[in-house]
N, C-alpha and C positions, 0 to 999 in steps of 0.2 A: 637285359630283359627282352624277350621276343614277344611280338604281338599275338593276341588271341587269334586263332584260326576260326573264321566263321563257318567254313565248310571245307571238308576234304571230299572232293568229287571223284568217285571211282567209275571210270568208263569200262564196262565189261567187254572182254575180248569177243564174246559171242554177239554183243550188241553192235559192234562196228566192223566185224569181219565175218565172212562165211566160214565158219569153223571147220567144216568138213572139206574145204577146198583150199589147198596150199596158197598162203600169202595172197588172199583175195579180200579186198576191202569193200565195205558197204559205204560208198561215198555219201549217200544221203544221210545215213545214220551218223556218220562222223561229223558232217556239217551241222546236224541237229544238236549233237552233243556240244560242239563248239559254240553254237548259238546260246545254249543253256548256260554255259560257262561265262559267255560275254555278258548276258543279262545279270547274272549273279554278281560279276565284278563291277558292272556299272551301277549296281545298287550300293556299292561301297564295301562289299564283302572282301575279306582277306581269304585267299583260296590256295589250296594245293590240289593238283590234279594227279591222279594215279590211273593208269590204264592197264588192262590185261593184255595178254599176247594173242589170244585167239588163234587164228590159223598162221600167225607169224610167230613161230616158236614151238607151239605144242606138237606139231607133226614131227619136227626134228627131235624134240625132247623125248617124245614117246618112242620113236624109232630107235634111238640110241640109248634109251633108258637112262637119261641124264640124272634123274632124281635118285637113282641108286648109287651114284657116285662112282668112285674107283676103289679098287682093293689090291692088296699086295699079291693076291693069288692070280691076278691077270697076267697072261703072257704078253709079250711086247706087241703082237699084232692086235690083240683085243684092246690093249691100252691105247694104242695109236688111234684105233677106230673110235674109242670113247672120247678121246681128246678132240678129234676132228668133229664129232657130234656136238660137243660143248661149244666149239667155235662157230659151227653152223647155226646152233640155237641162238647164240648171242647176236650173230650177224643178222638173223631173221627178225628178232625182236627190236633191234635198233632201226631196221627199216620202217617198222610200224611207228616207232617213237618219232622218227623224222616226219612221217605223214601227219601224226597228231599235232606235233609242235607247229608244223607249217599251217595246218588248218586253223590253229589258234592265232598265230601271228598274222595270217592273212586277213583276219577280221579285227585286228588292232589289239590283241591281248599280248602283253610282254611275257610270253612263255619262255622258260629256260629248261632245256633237257637236263635231267639229272639221272643218268643211267646207274642203277644200283650195282651192276656187275663189277664195276671198277672201284667201288667205294664202300660197299657193304660186305661184312663177313659174318658167317653164321657158324653155329655149332649144333649138330644134330637138327639142322634146318631152322633153327631159331636165331634171330639176329643177336650178335654179341658186340658188334662194332659198326657204327654208321655215322655219317657226317651231319649230326644234329645242328652244329653251329653254322655250317654252310647253308642248310635249308632255312634256319632261322634268320640268317643275314639276308638271304634272298627275299624272304617275307618282309623283313624290316625295310628293305628298299623298294617295296611294293611290286616286286616281280612275282611271277606265278611258276613255282617249281613243278616240273612234270616228270614224275617217276613212273616206273612200269615193272611188271613181272619180268624177271631176268635170271640168268644163270650167275651164280656167285660162288666164291670160295667158301668151303665148309671145313672146319677144323677136324671133324671126325671122318667125313666121307670124301674129302678132297674138293668136291663141288656139289652143288644141288640147285634145284629150282626154287628161287625165292618168289613166292606169289605176290601179286599186287594186294591181295587181302591181308597177308601177313604184314606187308609194309604199312597199310592203313592202321592196323591194330597197334603197331609199334609207334607210329606218329601220334595216335590218339592218347596213348598212355604216357607220352613224353611231353607233348605240348598241351596247351589249354584249347581244346577243340569243342565247338558248340554242336556241330552235327557232321555226320558222315553220310554222304549220299551215294547210293549205288545205282547207276544208270545201267539197266540190263535190257535183255531182249524180251522180257516178260513184264507184266504189270506190277509184279511184286512177289511176295511169298504166298503160295497157295497151300491148302490143306492136303494136297496131293499133286503129282505132276500136272501142270496146266493143260497138257494134251489129253488128259483123261476126261471122260464125261463127268459132268457135275462137279468139276473142280471149282472150289470157291476161293476167292481172294481174301486173305486175312488182312484186314485194314489196320489192325492193331495187334501187336504181340507184346505181352508183358514178360519181363525177365526178373527173376528173383536175385538176391544178392549172390547166390552160388552160380549164376549164369544159366539156370534151368528155366525152361518154358513149360507152361501147362498144356498148350495146344498139341494135338497130334498132327505132325507134318510129314507128308511123304515127299521123297526126293527122287530125281533122276539126273543123269549127267551124260554128256557126250563122251564117246569112246576116246576122242582125241584130247580130252581135258585132263592134263596131268597134275592139276593143282587142286582138284576137289570140287569144282563147280559150285552149285548152290549149297551143297552140304557145308563146304568150308565157309561160304559167304555167311550163312546163318550162324555158324559156330563163331565166326569172327564178330558178327554183329552183337551176339549175346555177350561175348566177352568184353567188347567195347563198352556196352551199356553197364554191365555189372561191375567191371573193374574201374570205371570212372564214377561209380555210384550214381549213375543216371545223369551226370553232368553233360554227357554227349549222347544225343539222340541219333538213332540210325534210321534212314529212310531208304526204301527200295522201290524204284520206279522204272517204268519202261522209257527208254530214250526217245521213242517216237510218240509219246503221249502228250496231251495238252498240259499235263501237270509238270512235265520236265522243265518247262520254262519258268515256273513259279516256285519250284520246290525249295529253293534257297531262301525264299522270302519268309520272314517271321510271321506274316499275315496269311500264309497259305491255309486254305480251307480244308482241313484234314477230313472233316465229316463227309464232304462231297467229292473228295479226291479219289482217284483210282490208283492207290499205291499202298505200300505197307509201312507203318511206323512202328519202330521197336523201341520201347521205353522201359524204365525201371518200374516194377510193380509197386503200387502204393500200399 
């Protein structure tokens, strides 16, 4: 029997990297995310950390079209180029994973890297095999598993990009998870892209049993995001809430906000906070 996970904390790739600049970290943002995780753990919470790839992986993945996989119609030159691109993508995301784990370990968090690329397998980009027992045992021993978006083997396409958001959804449906926290580069989910005039933060989003929301929500995403950006994030959040029948609450918060340090606390003041809470409709 594995312990209840108090929070799965997803650190967005855009939040801790300069997404349009190859392999460029936002040091202050990473340290802020690490501090948030430290405070959550010191409160006694059992945690899993998942981070996106940002500019560590998305550039290579997009350039080599990794998410399209490989096909029997490819000539040898095209195949070799695609295989090299897959290797470069995995090499890049592991660089970021090392930086994230180091930031956590440096402030006393017993973080353990768990690269999905060597242990998860998908079919049509959906996980079909992954090391649940290993993650559960790490949690049982009070360690903090750190997973990330990665390239992994796919039964249909040869390989694909497994997003951090898909990893979170898989974990939430397999373990008893109280909340999933998305630390992003924006305050939460807005009714339209936050860069647009009059964009309003949606502090609460209700999801029905079918995973549908009533609010009208506009989206935008970076050209270098090969995993779906906020569109996938919201889709993932609604599925988590609906498929766990509301047992898992989803919170979306800016990593550099005052709320990020208290977002894992059960006593967090949702009414006065500047983030989005996604729950099951009553």
